[in-house]
C-alpha positions as CSV (number, residue, x, y, z in Angstrom):
1,E,43.4,3.8,37.1
2,L,39.9,2.8,38.2
3,E,38.9,6.5,38.4
4,A,40.2,7.1,34.9
5,A,38.3,4.0,33.6
6,N,35.2,5.2,35.4
7,I,35.5,8.7,33.8
8,R,35.9,7.1,30.4
9,L,32.9,4.9,31.0
10,T,30.8,7.9,32.1
11,E,31.9,9.8,29.0
12,A,31.1,6.8,26.8
13,N,27.7,6.4,28.5
14,A,26.9,10.1,27.9
15,I,27.9,9.7,24.2
16,N,25.7,6.6,23.9
17,L,22.8,8.5,25.5
18,E,23.2,11.4,23.0
19,I,23.3,8.9,20.1
20,A,20.2,7.1,21.4
21,E,18.3,10.4,21.8
22,S,19.4,11.4,18.3
23,L,18.2,8.1,16.9
24,R,14.8,8.6,18.7
25,R,14.4,12.1,17.2
26,S,15.4,10.7,13.8
27,E,12.9,7.9,14.1
28,A,10.1,10.3,15.2
29,R,10.9,12.6,12.3
30,L,10.8,9.7,9.8
31,R,7.5,8.4,11.3
32,L,6.0,12.0,11.0
33,I,7.1,12.1,7.4
34,T,5.7,8.7,6.5
35,D,2.5,9.4,8.4
36,R,1.9,12.6,6.5
37,V,2.6,11.1,3.0
38,P,-0.6,10.3,1.2
39,A,0.3,6.7,0.7
40,N,0.0,3.4,2.6
41,I,3.5,2.3,3.7
42,G,4.4,-0.9,5.4
43,Y,7.2,-3.4,5.9
44,F,6.9,-7.2,6.5
45,D,9.8,-9.6,7.1
46,N,10.4,-12.9,5.3
47,Q,8.1,-14.6,7.8
48,L,5.2,-12.4,6.7
49,I,5.2,-10.5,10.0
50,F,4.6,-6.8,9.8
51,R,7.4,-4.8,11.4
52,Y,6.2,-1.3,10.3
53,A,3.0,0.4,9.2
54,N,2.3,4.1,8.8
55,R,-0.9,5.8,9.7
56,G,-2.3,5.5,6.1
57,Y,-1.7,1.8,6.2
58,S,-3.5,1.4,9.5
59,D,-6.4,3.6,8.3
60,W,-6.6,1.6,5.0
61,F,-7.2,-1.6,7.0
62,S,-9.2,0.1,9.7
63,L,-6.8,-1.2,12.4
64,P,-4.6,0.6,14.9
65,V,-0.9,0.4,14.1
66,E,-0.5,-1.8,17.2
67,Q,-2.8,-4.4,15.6
68,I,-0.6,-4.5,12.5
69,V,3.0,-4.4,13.7
70,G,4.0,-7.8,15.1
71,H,1.1,-9.5,13.4
72,S,1.0,-11.8,10.3
73,A,0.0,-10.5,6.9
74,V,-2.9,-13.0,6.9
75,E,-4.2,-11.5,10.2
76,V,-3.8,-7.9,9.0
77,L,-5.2,-8.3,5.4
78,G,-7.7,-11.0,6.2
79,P,-7.8,-14.4,4.5
80,P,-9.8,-13.3,1.4
81,V,-7.6,-10.3,0.6
82,F,-4.4,-12.2,1.4
83,A,-5.5,-15.0,-1.0
84,T,-5.7,-12.4,-3.8
85,V,-2.2,-11.0,-3.1
86,A,-0.3,-14.1,-1.9
87,E,1.2,-14.8,-5.3
88,N,2.6,-11.3,-5.5
89,V,3.9,-11.5,-2.0
90,D,5.7,-14.7,-2.8
91,R,7.2,-13.1,-5.9
92,A,8.5,-10.2,-3.8
93,L,10.0,-12.6,-1.3
94,S,11.7,-14.4,-4.1
95,G,13.5,-11.1,-4.9
96,V,11.3,-9.5,-7.6
97,Q,9.7,-6.0,-7.4
98,V,6.0,-6.5,-8.0
99,S,3.1,-4.1,-8.8
100,Y,-0.5,-5.1,-8.7
101,E,-4.0,-3.9,-7.9
102,Y,-6.5,-5.4,-5.5
103,S,-9.7,-4.6,-3.8
104,L,-11.2,-5.0,-0.4
105,T,-14.5,-4.3,1.3
106,R,-14.5,-1.8,4.1
107,P,-16.4,-2.5,7.4
108,D,-19.2,-0.3,6.1
109,G,-19.6,-2.4,3.0
110,R,-17.9,-0.1,0.5
111,P,-15.5,-1.6,-2.0
112,V,-12.1,0.2,-2.3
113,F,-9.2,-0.4,-4.6
114,A,-5.5,0.0,-4.2
115,R,-2.4,-0.2,-6.4
116,S,0.5,-1.7,-4.5
117,T,4.2,-2.1,-5.2
118,L,6.2,-4.6,-3.2
119,V,10.0,-3.9,-3.0
120,P,12.1,-6.7,-1.6
121,E,14.8,-5.9,0.9
122,F,18.1,-7.8,0.5
123,S,20.8,-8.6,3.0
124,Q,24.4,-8.2,2.1
125,D,24.6,-11.8,1.1
126,G,21.7,-11.4,-1.3
127,T,18.9,-13.2,0.7
128,V,15.6,-11.5,1.0
129,L,14.9,-10.1,4.5
130,G,11.4,-8.9,3.8
131,G,9.4,-6.4,1.6
132,F,8.4,-2.8,1.6
133,V,4.8,-2.0,0.7
134,L,3.8,1.2,-1.0
135,A,0.1,1.3,-1.8
136,L,-2.1,4.1,-3.2
137,D,-5.9,4.3,-3.0
138,V,-7.2,4.2,-6.6
139,T,-10.9,3.9,-5.7
140,E,-11.8,7.3,-7.2
141,Q,-9.8,6.5,-10.4
142,K,-11.7,3.2,-10.7
143,R,-15.1,5.0,-10.3
144,T,-14.1,7.7,-12.8
145,Q,-13.0,5.0,-15.3
146,A,-16.3,3.2,-14.8
147,A,-18.3,6.4,-15.4
148,L,-16.3,7.1,-18.5
149,V,-16.9,3.6,-19.9
150,Q,-20.7,4.1,-19.1
151,A,-20.7,7.4,-20.9
152,Q,-18.9,5.9,-23.9
153,K,-21.5,3.1,-24.0
154,M,-24.3,5.7,-23.9
155,E,-22.6,7.7,-26.7
156,A,-22.3,4.6,-28.8
157,I,-26.0,3.7,-28.2
158,G,-26.9,7.3,-29.1
159,Q,-24.9,7.2,-32.4
160,L,-26.4,3.8,-33.2
161,T,-29.9,5.1,-32.5
162,G,-29.3,8.2,-34.5
163,G,-28.0,6.1,-37.4
164,I,-31.1,3.8,-37.3
165,A,-33.4,6.8,-37.1
166,H,-31.6,8.4,-40.1
167,D,-31.9,5.2,-42.2
168,F,-35.6,4.8,-41.2
169,N,-36.2,8.4,-42.2
170,N,-34.6,7.7,-45.6
171,M,-36.9,4.7,-46.1
172,L,-39.9,6.8,-45.1
173,T,-38.9,9.5,-47.5
174,V,-38.8,7.0,-50.3
175,V,-42.2,5.7,-49.3
């Protein structure tokens, strides 16, 4: 009877090892996918502790993943940035999906802009467990919009100047 139980335990252990290996492969595959996606992806629990960050997220904050996972949102984002997004984080932790834009200054002094969406994760009983972060770098879009606004201003000034010159020309013609 003990030998039969030992055989069953050995078989169960082998099955558990196969399952564990399969889970490791699946996790590695998902990490590879999320690291290759051109987006910043993270997850924080309801205590505002990061439990996951992809390579894009760590690059965005110029921190290795090890300095993000297990650390608070205030530590990772920094107090100034966290202060600008705290209201949105609170809304997400209250169960509302939130989208917003924010900016931060890189270590080299360059300002960058992101558009983030926070998606709350719910338990089966409806409580919020944490939030998924999906952020996209919109810095180039912001620069392009600023250049377009500047070009539109210059066009308006050109039209105004042309109109004034035309009216002045008409007055000179009369004289």
